[in-house]
C-alpha positions in Angstrom: 0.0 0.0 0.0 1.4 3.4 -0.9 1.8 6.2 1.6 -0.6 8.3 -0.5 -3.4 5.7 -0.1 -2.7 5.4 3.7 -2.8 9.1 4.2 -6.0 9.4 2.1 -7.8 7.5 4.7 -5.9 8.6 7.8 -4.7 12.0 9.0 -1.3 10.7 10.1 0.7 8.1 11.9 -1.1 8.7 15.2 -4.5 7.9 13.6 -3.1 4.8 11.9 -1.7 3.7 15.2 -4.8 4.3 17.2 -7.0 2.5 14.6 -4.6 -0.4 14.6 -4.7 -0.6 18.4 -8.5 -0.4 18.4 -8.8 -3.1 15.7 -6.5 -5.5 17.6 -8.4 -4.9 20.8 -11.7 -5.4 19.1 -11.0 -9.1 18.3 -10.0 -9.6 21.9 -13.1 -7.8 23.2 -15.4 -9.8 20.8 -13.9 -13.1 22.0 -14.3 -12.2 25.7 -17.9 -10.8 25.2 -19.0 -13.9 23.2 -17.8 -16.2 26.0 -19.2 -14.2 28.8 -22.6 -13.8 27.0 -23.0 -17.6 27.0 -23.2 -17.7 30.8 -26.7 -17.3 32.3 -25.9 -15.7 35.7 -24.0 -12.6 36.5 -21.8 -14.6 38.9 -20.8 -17.1 36.2 -20.3 -14.2 33.8 -17.7 -12.7 36.2 -15.9 -16.0 36.4 -16.0 -16.5 32.7 -14.6 -13.0 32.2 -11.5 -14.1 34.0 -11.1 -17.4 32.0 -11.9 -15.7 28.6 -9.3 -12.9 29.1 -6.6 -15.2 30.2 -7.3 -17.9 27.6 -7.2 -15.3 24.8 -3.9 -13.9 26.1 -2.5 -17.4 26.4 -3.5 -18.3 22.9 -2.4 -14.9 21.4 0.6 -13.6 23.4 1.7 -11.4 20.5 -1.4 -9.2 20.8 -0.3 -7.7 24.1 3.3 -7.1 22.8 1.8 -5.4 19.7 -0.4 -3.2 21.9 2.6 -2.0 23.9 4.7 -1.4 20.8 1.9 0.5 19.1 1.3 2.6 22.2 4.9 3.5 22.2 4.5 5.0 18.7 1.6 7.2 19.5 2.2 10.9 20.3 2.8 12.3 23.7 1.9 10.8 27.1 -1.5 12.6 27.1 -2.5 10.9 23.8 -1.4 7.5 25.1 -3.3 8.1 28.4 -6.5 9.0 26.6 -6.5 5.9 24.4 -5.7 3.5 27.2 -8.2 5.2 29.6 -11.0 4.9 27.1 -10.3 1.2 26.5 -10.0 0.5 30.3 -13.1 2.5 31.1 -15.2 0.4 28.8 -14.0 -2.8 30.5 -14.6 -1.4 34.0 -18.1 -0.1 33.0 -19.0 -3.6 31.7 -17.8 -5.2 34.9 -19.7 -2.7 36.9 -22.9 -3.6 34.9 -22.4 -7.3 35.6 -21.8 -6.8 39.3 -24.6 -4.3 39.7 -27.1 -6.6 37.9 -25.9 -9.5 40.0 -26.5 -7.5 43.2 -30.0 -6.5 42.0 -30.9 -10.1 41.4 -29.5 -11.2 44.7 -26.8 -13.4 43.4 -23.8 -11.2 44.3 -23.7 -9.7 47.8 -23.4 -6.0 48.5 -19.7 -5.3 47.9 -18.2 -2.0 46.7 -18.9 -2.3 42.9 -16.4 0.0 41.4 -13.4 -1.2 43.5 -14.4 -4.8 42.7 -14.4 -4.1 39.0 -11.1 -2.3 39.3 -9.5 -5.2 41.2 -10.7 -7.7 38.7 -9.4 -5.7 35.8 -6.1 -5.0 37.5 -5.5 -8.7 38.2 -6.4 -9.6 34.6 -4.2 -6.9 33.1 -1.3 -7.9 35.3 -1.7 -11.6 34.4 -1.9 -10.7 30.7 1.3 -8.7 30.9 3.1 -11.6 32.7 1.9 -14.2 30.1 3.0 -12.0 27.2 6.4 -11.0 28.6 7.2 -14.5 29.9 5.5 -17.0 27.6 5.4 -20.5 29.0 6.6 -19.4 32.4 3.2 -18.5 33.9 0.8 -21.5 34.6 -2.3 -19.9 33.2 -4.6 -22.8 34.3 -3.5 -22.7 37.9 -3.6 -18.9 38.0 -7.2 -18.9 36.6 -8.2 -21.4 39.4 -6.6 -19.2 42.1 -8.1 -16.0 40.8 -11.6 -17.7 40.5 -11.3 -18.9 44.1 -10.3 -15.4 45.3 -13.2 -13.9 43.5 -15.6 -16.5 44.7 -14.6 -15.7 48.3 -15.7 -12.2 47.7 -19.0 -12.8 45.8 -20.3 -15.9 47.4 -23.2 -15.1 49.7 
């Protein structure tokens, strides 16, 4: 593809990078959302979120590395922050929706919703980084079991 064609559709490298990041994350998001949607209860959806995120990363370790590399190519720190914040906020909002619905239906006890969503996302993000940076070192199956047990101890009535 010639530069002229690229810059006909995009305003510059930053926009190309942002669109590439969003496209790579879309396949990850679609995978996780599809798996979570198959679960009937909010409690099982939270558990499936953990499994789906870590399974995707385990099967596609290059995606996290590409994400980090692409972020490095994008403008200043403010631009990087805005992009990552918008991506992370969508995930946290989705987790908040699941937890809140579970509380409304009485299947998840009254726990602080936003902090629980933040902790779940933080654990997943950290595990994803570890599996990407040290492929084959982290036992994803055992980590999933432990994270699920930890979450179950918080959300079991």
